[in-house]
C-alpha positions in Angstrom: -0.1 0.1 -0.1 1.1 3.6 -0.8 0.8 5.6 2.6 1.5 9.2 3.3 3.0 9.8 6.8 3.1 13.1 8.5 5.3 13.3 11.5 7.3 10.3 10.3 10.7 12.0 11.4 9.7 12.4 14.9 9.7 9.9 17.8 6.4 8.1 17.6 6.6 8.5 13.7 9.9 7.1 13.3 8.9 3.9 15.0 5.7 3.7 13.0 7.6 4.2 9.8 9.9 1.3 10.6 6.8 -0.9 11.3 5.0 0.1 8.1 8.2 -0.6 6.2 8.4 -4.0 7.8 4.7 -4.6 6.7 5.9 -4.1 3.0 4.3 -0.6 2.5 5.7 2.1 0.3 5.6 5.5 2.3 5.7 9.1 1.5 6.8 11.2 4.5 5.9 14.9 4.6 8.8 16.5 6.6 10.0 20.0 7.4 13.5 18.5 7.1 13.8 15.3 5.2 17.3 14.9 6.2 16.4 15.0 9.8 16.9 11.1 10.4 20.1 9.8 9.1 18.7 6.1 9.2 15.9 6.9 7.0 18.0 8.2 4.2 18.2 6.3 0.8 15.9 3.5 2.1 13.7 1.4 -0.3 10.1 2.2 0.4 10.7 5.8 1.7 10.1 9.1 -0.4 10.0 12.4 0.9 8.2 15.6 0.3 9.5 18.8 1.9 6.9 20.8 3.9 4.7 21.4 6.9 1.4 20.3 7.5 -0.1 23.6 6.9 1.5 23.9 3.4 -1.4 22.9 1.2 0.7 22.5 -2.0 3.3 20.2 -0.3 0.5 18.1 1.4 -1.3 17.6 -2.0 2.1 16.5 -3.6 2.8 14.1 -0.7 -0.8 12.7 -1.1 -0.4 12.0 -4.8 -1.3 8.2 -5.5 -1.6 7.4 -1.8 -3.9 4.8 -0.6 -4.0 5.7 3.1 -2.8 8.4 5.4 -1.1 8.1 8.7 -1.3 11.5 10.5 1.2 11.8 13.5 2.5 15.4 13.0 1.2 18.0 15.6 2.1 21.5 16.1 4.0 22.7 19.4 1.6 23.6 22.3 0.2 27.0 21.9 -2.7 29.2 23.1 -6.3 28.4 22.3 -7.0 30.0 19.1 -3.3 29.5 17.8 -3.6 25.8 18.5 -6.9 25.7 16.7 -5.1 27.4 13.6 -1.7 25.5 13.9 -3.1 21.9 14.6 -6.9 21.3 14.3 -7.4 23.4 11.0 -4.5 21.7 9.2 -5.8 18.1 10.3 -9.1 19.2 8.9 -7.4 20.3 5.6 -5.4 17.1 5.4 -8.3 15.0 5.6 -10.2 17.1 2.9 -7.2 16.7 0.5 -6.9 13.0 1.3 -10.7 12.6 0.2 -9.7 14.4 -3.0 -6.7 12.3 -3.6 -8.8 9.2 -3.4 -7.0 7.8 -0.1 -9.2 5.2 1.4 -7.9 4.9 4.9 -7.1 7.9 7.4 -5.3 7.2 10.7 -5.2 10.2 13.2 -2.9 10.4 16.2 -4.9 11.7 19.1 -4.1 11.6 22.7 -5.6 10.3 26.1 -5.3 14.0 27.0 -9.0 14.2 25.7 -10.0 12.7 28.9 -9.5 14.3 32.3 -7.1 12.2 34.3 -7.6 14.1 37.6 -10.7 12.3 37.9 -10.9 8.8 39.8 -12.4 7.1 36.9 -11.5 4.6 34.2 -11.9 5.9 30.9 -12.8 3.6 27.9 -12.9 4.4 24.3 -16.6 5.1 24.6 -16.2 7.7 27.5 -17.3 11.4 26.9 -14.3 13.5 26.0 -13.4 15.8 28.9 -10.2 17.6 28.2 -8.7 20.0 30.8 -5.9 21.7 28.7 -5.6 23.2 25.3 -3.6 20.1 24.0 -6.5 17.8 24.9 -9.1 20.3 23.5 -7.2 20.5 20.2 -7.1 16.7 20.0 -10.8 16.5 21.0 -11.9 19.1 18.4 -9.9 17.2 15.6 -11.4 14.0 16.4 -15.0 15.5 16.2 -14.3 17.0 13.0 -12.9 13.9 11.4 -15.7 11.6 12.6 -18.1 14.2 11.3 -16.4 14.5 7.9 -15.7 10.8 7.4 -19.5 9.9 7.3 -20.3 9.4 3.6 -16.6 10.3 2.6 -15.7 7.0 1.4 -12.7 7.2 3.9 -12.3 4.7 6.8 -11.3 6.5 9.8 -9.4 5.4 13.0 -8.2 7.7 15.9 -5.4 6.2 18.0 -4.9 7.6 21.5 -1.4 7.1 22.7 -0.5 7.7 26.3 3.2 8.1 27.8 5.1 6.7 24.9 8.8 5.6 25.6 11.5 3.9 23.9 15.2 4.2 22.5 15.8 5.9 19.1 14.6 3.2 16.5 17.3 4.0 13.8 20.5 6.3 13.5 19.7 9.9 14.2 16.1 9.3 15.3 15.0 11.0 18.7 13.6 9.4 21.8 10.7 10.5 23.9 11.0 14.0 25.4 8.9 13.7 28.6 11.1 14.4 31.6 10.0 11.7 34.3 11.8 8.6 33.0 15.1 10.6 32.2 15.2 12.2 35.6 14.6 9.0 37.4 17.3 7.1 35.4 20.0 9.8 35.5 19.5 10.4 39.2 20.1 6.8 39.9 23.1 6.9 37.6 24.5 9.9 39.5 23.8 8.4 42.9 21.3 11.3 43.7 18.2 11.1 45.7 15.2 10.4 43.6 12.1 12.4 44.9 8.7 10.8 44.0 5.2 11.3 45.1 3.6 8.4 46.8 1.1 6.5 44.4 1.7 8.8 41.6 2.4 7.1 38.2 1.2 6.3 34.9 0.3 3.6 32.4 2.9 3.5 29.5 3.4 2.0 25.9 6.6 0.9 24.3 7.0 2.7 21.0 7.4 -0.6 19.1 4.0 -1.7 20.5 2.2 1.5 19.8 3.6 1.0 16.1 1.8 -2.3 16.0 -1.3 -0.6 16.8 -1.0 1.5 13.7 -0.3 -1.4 11.6 -3.4 -3.3 12.8 -5.5 -0.3 12.2 -4.2 0.1 8.7 -5.1 -3.5 8.1 -8.7 -3.1 9.6 -11.9 -2.3 7.8 -13.4 -0.9 11.0 -14.7 2.6 10.5 -15.0 5.6 12.8 -13.2 3.9 15.9 -11.0 5.1 18.7 -8.3 3.2 20.4 -6.5 4.0 23.6 -3.0 2.6 23.0 -1.2 1.7 26.4 -0.5 -1.1 28.4 -3.1 -2.0 31.0 -0.8 -1.9 34.0 -0.3 1.1 36.2 3.2 1.7 37.3 4.1 4.2 40.1 7.2 6.6 40.0 8.3 4.9 43.3 8.3 1.5 41.6 10.3 2.7 38.6 12.7 4.6 40.9 13.6 1.3 42.6 14.1 -0.4 39.3 16.5 2.3 38.1 18.6 1.8 41.4 18.6 -1.9 40.8 19.6 -1.7 37.3 22.5 0.8 37.8 23.6 -0.6 41.2 23.1 2.7 42.5 23.3 4.1 46.1 20.6 6.5 45.5 17.8 6.8 47.8 14.0 7.0 46.9 12.6 9.8 48.7 8.8 9.4 49.0 6.6 12.5 49.8 3.0 11.7 50.9 0.4 14.2 49.7 -2.7 12.0 50.5 -3.0 10.7 47.0 -4.7 7.4 47.3 -3.7 4.2 45.1 -5.7 4.1 42.0 -6.7 1.5 39.5 -5.4 2.0 35.9 -7.4 5.0 34.7 -7.2 4.2 30.9 -8.7 0.9 29.6 -6.9 -0.6 26.6 -9.8 -3.1 26.2 -10.5 -2.0 22.6 -7.2 -2.8 21.0 -7.4 -6.3 22.7 -11.0 -6.8 21.4 -10.6 -5.5 17.8 -6.8 -6.1 17.0 -5.9 -8.9 19.5 -3.2 -6.8 21.0 -2.2 -6.8 24.7 0.9 -5.2 25.9 2.9 -5.3 29.1 5.5 -2.6 29.4 7.6 -3.6 32.2 10.5 -5.4 30.4 10.9 -2.7 27.9 10.7 0.1 30.7 13.5 -1.7 32.4 15.6 -1.6 29.2 14.8 2.0 28.5 15.8 3.1 32.0 18.9 1.2 31.8 19.7 3.2 28.7 18.7 6.4 29.8 21.2 5.9 32.6 24.0 5.6 30.2 23.3 9.0 28.6 
């Protein structure tokens, strides 16, 4: 299948690109800097179009001949009206251009940020959206537009909602995840420094390679206008991960736990839909340990 990928030089995108190549697809990557990832250069199955997601001419060039679109690119966090113009609007325009180009499949990268994770609930893919910040609102708005536009368009739509995604760079020159918690824990352990954490605070995670398999399964599916939370079902506390980092590095660090009254909680996000529809169920522990050990060497 010929697939147009946006955001293919980023962290999640580079992992998805590797999976789609493994699946035998031919890819056109829309990229601001086609030379950003050395390991993607001169690869059979990858072509580049230089441009940003809001460059309609570049988008239309990248879509020429495509049978599917995997939209991973997103604008950097901005204020409300700016985010609307920089992220939601280009997503809507990309879908419109995909329809005109004859692409029959559209995969949108949303986020678990469409839900309010402060609430002591478990969110399923049928739960009502309840974002608490501009990023979540931007993703929720794009989901709503795409679902509304997909009906009768002839395009099969899937929205994938990743949570905290981690992993090493997948090829030479690719980036790793940019969220601060795991690097802070690993590097503190490597330095022998105290690791400060809050009791019972933590997250669910997904390894980037497992997330890429969700995209692969969604592309192969004929299910339309579906949402999929992409996470491992287990909830890991920062305290637990800090002890792993100490064990992995042989560190003398202490875990300093502050108690703010946070109660233990069940995993807030259900990943039942990817298991039901794609027969995918992930456990992040082994990959988290590997990633912490790698981060500690940086």
